[in-house]
N, C-alpha and C positions, 0 to 999 in steps of 0.2 A: 466240668469245664465245657464239654460239648453243649450241654443244655444252656449254659450261660451265653456262649457264642451264638447259639441259635436264637436265644431271646434277644440279644443285641441286634442280630441281623434283622429279625422281625421288626424290632423297634425302628430301625433305620428305614425299612421299607414302608412302615406305616407313616413315619414322619416326612417322607419325601413328598414335596408339594406337587400337586397336579399341574400339568401344563396349562398355561394361561392363554386363552384365545385372543386373537387380535380384535381390535375394536375399529369398525369402519363407520364413519359419519358422512352425511351428504349435505350439500349446500345448494340452495335455490338462488341462482344468480339473476332471477328475472327482474328484481328491483334495482340491484346495483349495476348490472349490465357491464361488468368488467371483461376485457378481452381474455385475461387470465386471472384465476383466483388463487390467492395464497391463504394459508392459515398460520397465525403466529400464536404460540402458546408459551406458558412460563411456569416457573417453579422447577420441578424435576420430572421428566426432562424439559428442556426449553429450547427455543429457536432464537436466532439472531434476527433482528428486524431486516427485511419485512417478511420473515418466515419462510415457509417452504410451499411449493406449488401443489395444488390439487389436480386430480385427473378428471377430464371431462367425461361424463357418462353418456348423456344425450341431452339435446336441447339446452335448457338452462341449468341442468343438474350436474354437479361436480362431486367428487368424493375424495376422502382422505382416510388412510388406515394408520392407526396407532399400533405399533407392534407390541406383542406381549401385554404387560400390564401398564403400558405407557399412559393410557387414557385415565387410569385411576389415580395417578400420582401428580397430575398437573393441577394447578389451582385456577386456571382461567385460559381463555383463548379468544381470538377475534379473527375476522376475515378482512382481507385487504386486496388491493390490486397488486400487480407484480412488482412495481417500483415503490410501493408504499406511500403514494401520494394521496390515496383515499382509503378509508377503512370504516368498519362498523364499530360500534361500541364494544366494550369488554363483555364477555359472557362468562360467568363464574359459577354456574350451577352444575358443571360436570359434563363430559362428553358421553352420550349414551349410544350404545351399539345400534347401528341401522337406523338411527334417527335422522330426520331431515331438518336442517336449520335454514331459516331464511333471514337474510341480513339486508340492511339499507346503508348505502354509503353516507359520507359526511358524519361519521360516528353515530349512525342511526342504530336502532334497537335490533338485537338478534332474537329471533323467535324459534322455539322448538315446535315443529309441526308434527311431531310424532314419528312412528315407524314408517320408513319409506319402502313401498312395495316395489322392489326392483325386479325386472325381468331377468331370471337367471341365465337366459341364453344371450342376452344383449352383450356384445363384446365391449371391453374397456381397453382403450389403447394407451400405451405409454411410449413416448419418444424421448430418448436420453442421449445427449442433452437436447434442449429445445430453445429456439429463439435466442441464439447467441452469436457472438462475433468470433472470428478466428484469424490467425495470422497466415499460416502456411496451408494447413489442411485440418480437417476435422472428421472424426469417426463417429457415426450415429448408429444407435441400436433401437430397434422397435420390438415391443412385446405386446401381447394381447391376452386378456383373461375374461372368460374362459378361452381355452385354446381354439383357434380358428385359422382361416386362411387370411394372410396379410398381403394386400396389393399396394404398390406405391408408384408414384409418378413425380418426376421433376419438370414435367412439361404441361402442367395443368392438373385438373381434378383427376384423382385415381378412380379407375373403374375396374370391373372384373376382367377387362381385357388388358389391364396394365401389368407390369412386371410383378412376379410373386417374390416376396421378401424371403430370403433364405439365410441371411447373415448380415453382419455389420456393413454399413455403407460408408464410403469415404468420399468427401467432397473437397475439391481444391479451388472452387470458385463460388461466388454468391449463388445460393440455391434456395428455391421454394419447394418444400417437400409436402406432398399430399398423400395421405394414407387412408385406405379403406380396409376394414376388417369384417369378415363374414363368418357367422357361426349359426348353424341350423336355420338359415334363411334370414337371420337378423343381421343388420348392418350397423356399423358405427364408423364415423369419420374423424380424422384429426389432421392437423397441419402444423408445420414448423418452418421457421425461416432462419437461414444461416448466412451471415454477411461476412465476406472476406474484407479485411481491412486493406486500404490502399497502402502501397509501399511508401515509406518515408525516405526521400533521397538523402544521401550523406552530404552534409554541408560542413566541410572541415572547419573547425574552430567556431562553429555557430550553434549547433545543437547536438544532443546525444541521442534522443529517441524521437519524441514528438516535436513538432515545430514550436510548441509552446515552452519548451525548455531551451534556454539560451545559455551558452558558455562562450565567453569572450565575443559577444555579438559584434559583427562588423570589425573584428580585430581589436576591439577595445580591451585594454589590459591594465586599467588603472590610470591615475593621473599623478603627475609629479607636481605636488603642491603641499603646502603646510596646512594642516587642519587643526584649528584652535578649538579645543573642547573646554567646556566649563561645566562643573558638576556641583549640584546642591544636594549633598548627601548621596542617595542612590541615583538621583535623577540627573540627566543631562539637559542643560538649558539650551544647547546648541545643536542637538542631533538632527532635528528636522530642517535646519537651515544650512548644514555643512555639506550636504551631498546632492549631486545632480545626476542626470542621466549619463553624462560623460564619464562618471566614476563607476558605472555598472559593469561588473565582470561576470556575473552569473545570475540567472533568474530561474526559479523553479516554477511550480504551480501550487495553488492552494489545494487543500485536502489531499496532499500526497504524503500523509502520515497514516500509520496503521489504524488509528482511531476512526478514520473515515470509512474503513472497511468493516471494522469489528471493534466495539467498545467505545462508541462515540459519547457515552455518558461521562467519560473521564475528563477531568479538568484540574488545573490549567494544562493546556497543551501548547508546546512550542512548535509551530509550523513555519519553518524558515521559507521565505519567499524570494528574497533578492539579496545579493552581496555587492558591496561597494568597496573600492580600494583606492588609496592614495599613498604617496610616500615622499619624503624629502631626505636630506642628508643624515638625519638623526632617527627618524621614526617611520614605522609602517602604520597606516591608519586603516581601520576596517569599520564598515557599517553593515548592519544586518536588519533587514525588514522582516518582522514576523507578522503573520496574519491570523485573525480569529475567524475561522470558518467551520469549526467542529463544535457541535453542542448536542444535547439530548433532544432530538427532534420531537419525540412524543411524550417526554416526561417533564423535566424542569424547564425546558425551552432554552432560550438565549439568556445567558448571564455574563455578558462580556466584562463587567466590572470585577466579578469574582474570578474570571478565567484569565486574568493577566499572568504572564509567565513569572513576574516578580512576586506573585502571591505564594510562590512555593520556593523552597530551596532546591531547585532542580539543576541538573548538570547542563552547562553550556560548553560545547566542544568545538574548538577550531583545530583542524589538521593542516599541517604545512608540508610542502615539498621545498626545502631550502637549498639542498645540494643535490645536483643530478646524479652524483655518485654515491649518495647515502640513502639508506632506507631502514625502517624498522617495523616490527610487527605490532607494536603497541601493547605487548604482553609484559607484565611485571615479571622479570627474570625468566621470561619464556613461558609463564604459566597463564594466569588469568588476566583480564583487562584491568586498566588503571582504576584504582579505588574500588574495584569489584573482583578481587583476585579469585574468590571462591565461586564465581558465577561465569556465565557466558557474557559476550559483549562484542565490542568492535575490535577488529584486527585489520591490518593493512597489507595489501600486496599491490600497491599502485604508485610506489615512489615516495609516499609520505615518510618523512623522517623526523617529525616533531609534532607534539600535540599540546595545546593549552586547554586546561579544564578549570572552569570556575563556576560559581553559583549564578543562577538567574536572578538572584537577589544580591546585587553588588554590595560588597562589604561584609558578607557572611562567609566565614571560612577563609582559608588561604589558598587562592588559585595556584596551580602548578603548571610550569612550562617544562615539558619532558623532551629530552633529546636522547638519541640511541646510545646504548652501551656498546663497547667494542664488538660484542656478539650480536648486535642488532635488536636488543630487547629494550624494554623500559625499566626504570629503577627509581626507588625513592631516595637513593643516595644523593647527597647534595650536589655531586658533580654532574648528575644527569637529571635532576629535578630542581629547577630554579624558580625563584619568586620575583615578582615585579613590584617595586615599592610604590606607595602612594595610591591615590584614587585615579585609575586610568581607564575605567569604563563605567557606563551608566546608560539609562534608558529614558525615552520620552514616549508619552502616549500619542498615538496618531500614525498617519500614513505619510510617507515622503511626498512632497508636492508634485514631484515629477512622475509619480505613479498614477496613471489615469484609469487603469483597469486592474482587476485582480482576477486572473484567469484560473479556472479550475473546473473540475467535472461538476455538472449540474446535480447529479444524484449523490446521495449518501450510499455507502456500501456498493460502489460500482466495482466492476471487474478490473483488477490491476493491469490486465492486458490493454485496457483502454489508454493507458499511459504510453503505449507504443504506437498510437495513431493520433489523428487530429479530430476524431468524432467526440461529441459530448461536452466539449469545452464551452463555457459561457463566462461572462463577466459577473463575478460574485460581489462586486463592490457595493451594490445597493442593498445587500442582505443585512448589513449592520452599519452603524455610523463609523466614520473614519477613526474616531477616538477609541474604538474597540481594539485597534491594532497597536503594536508596540515596535519601536525602533531602538536598537542598541548601537553604540559606537565605542570603539577601543583605540587606544594608542599603545603600540608595541615598540619599545626602543630597539633599534637595530642591533645595539650592543648585546642585548639579551638574546636576540634571535641568532646572533653570530654571523651576520651578513653586513654588507655595505650597500649604499645606494648604487654603486657601480655594479655589484653583483645582480641587483634587480634589473638594471638597464641592459647589461651585457649578456646575462644568462637567463634571467627571469626566475621567479619563484611560483609555487602553486599554493592554493588555499581552498579548503572546502569546509562547510559547516555541517555538523551532525546533530540531528534532532534525537534526543534520548528521553525515554520515559520507562522507568524500571531499570534494568541493567544493560539494555541493548538498544541499538539504534532503531527508531521507528520511522525514519525518513531522513532527508538531508538534501543539501544543495551544494554541488550538482547531484543529480540523481545517481543511484547505484542500484542494480537489480537485487542485491542481497537484502535490501530493506524490506522487500515484499515477497520473499520466497516462501514464507509460511504464514502469510498474513491472515488467511482464513482459518487456520488451526487455532485451538483454544489454549489460552494461558493456563499453566498448571494450577494456579491458585484461584482462578476465576474464569469459568468457561464462557462468560459473556464478553471477554476481551481477548486480545490477540497474543499468540505465542511470540510475535515479533518483539515483545518486551523482554524476552529472556533467551533468545536464540543466539547462536554465533553468527555474526555477519562479517564475512571476509570481503573487504571493500576493494574492488579492482578497477573501478572507473576513475579516470584521472581528475585531479583538481582543476579548478579554473586557474588561469595564469595571470600574474602581475608582472609588468615591466616588459616582458617579451613573450609572445605566444608561440613562435615557431621553433623554440629550442627544446620543447618538451617531446617526449616520446622515445627517441632512440636510446638515450641514456637510462630511461626508466624501464625499458622492456628487456627482460632477460632473454638471451639468445638460446635457441634449442640446440640439440645435437646436430652434427653436420648432415646426418642422413634424414632429418625431419623435414616434412613438407613445408613450403613457404607459408608464413603467417602474415596477415595484413592488418595494420592498425591505422586509425585516423590520426591526424596530427595532435589530437587530444589524448592519444594513448588508448583509445577504445578499440578492442579487437573487432574486425569485420569478417564474418564467415564467407560472405559472397560479395566481394567488393564490386561496385559499379564504376562508372567513370569518375575520376577525381585524382587527388594527390594522396598517397598513402606512405606509411613506413612499412617496408617489406623486411621481414626477418627470415633469413634462410642461410643454411650452411655456417651457422655460428656468427653471422655478420648481419648488420642492419643497414639499409640504405633507404633513400627516399625515391619513390617512383611515381610516374604519371600513367594512369590507366585510361 
């Protein structure tokens, strides 16, 4: 037995694989002349577009290191600039250790120039993060290999008389950082730029984060009017003529769904842009403008005809706040989300008390209107899941005539933090023809909603639209931060797309209002214990950590009141 165990142990030792060395490649940037160089590679492992950054070595030479056997398992790579607007052609011959590659922009050829004879004493500087924006403060680390002395300056070029780096740096204002590394008389330089975002003033009832998001702009909360809809099978023949700017109650921005950050090859994608509302004695009328601004930029390109939301049986979700004293979590019997009980999905902690879910292909399936059970959950029981008879919603191809611009971030895969400022927004309308977009309209009988026109006018109701792809929200109008909390993480079934498709999103931001704007907030905000510190909310029910001048709902000592600061 001892001999057998010894033999087995020896066999294990012999079979153990040797450690795999890293692979470092170099890039000659003299022809492409990009400010920053990225590498994008695919198969396994792979990067999301536009890849990951290289480290500058000296002059036009940059380098990148594949850890372990990473270089041996990829099937191709290319080089590009930081925002992915210019690139080389694909290179599919494999990445060879210590080889120097030269590329040409405009999808030009990549050439293997052979082994690069690097000076072992020349320092290589890494600044993490680099060239980014921040809201309050940012912490920056600097490293150098091989080890050497690091000098830094925020007042111009670093010299050997500048401060010596000993640990992470924290910046609270816009800063230009210059770094000098010295090793055995050899010097290397690097720089990075950190931009603090301007503070966005609170405008009660007008926006939530960026000025490009609008919620009840200028106090608009829907129109009292009858909207006559006509449907030809799935299509509405009236949608683009029924709605005007006066009916607008909320506007989002384009490209604020997770596919803009990760997984833009997916389609069709519903990206809600604007909500319109009207009502009369019998019905609530809603209009939804969706926009087509996400496509596979480097692959199949724009295919707006195929990317229509009605080309899939996708979920369309309206969430309502119908009663200021009611709310529910949206979980079936307190477990999983509606129609997806075994998965993660959308849940509410913002006063929502009813949800309508139907297909993006009108007439497919049976939409359900869900109201809360006595314990605040959702249920498929007939008393809490209602249906609406007849054809009451449909779509039209196009853009509402009153929409003159489609505001969104200029770049794909931008930082979700950009949605908290006003930088980077451009008019995207010229990117595709207006017919690429889709407008939907609905008629909801007040009797099904359980309210009257007097309820809308005297108390007001709330509404929000949720963009879903997979089992979980990937965006919505109005905005909620839960839609983008894991946007850069990978989906469990496909690392090329976002985990937002399957995470739990607990929605806390308030819906847009219909009928009355200023009744929201106090009845929707749960009061803390008597000894808890004061909490402040906008009139839209959005909590504000450091309120500036304005009108707020103050919650303190188990009570809520309205205050002016």
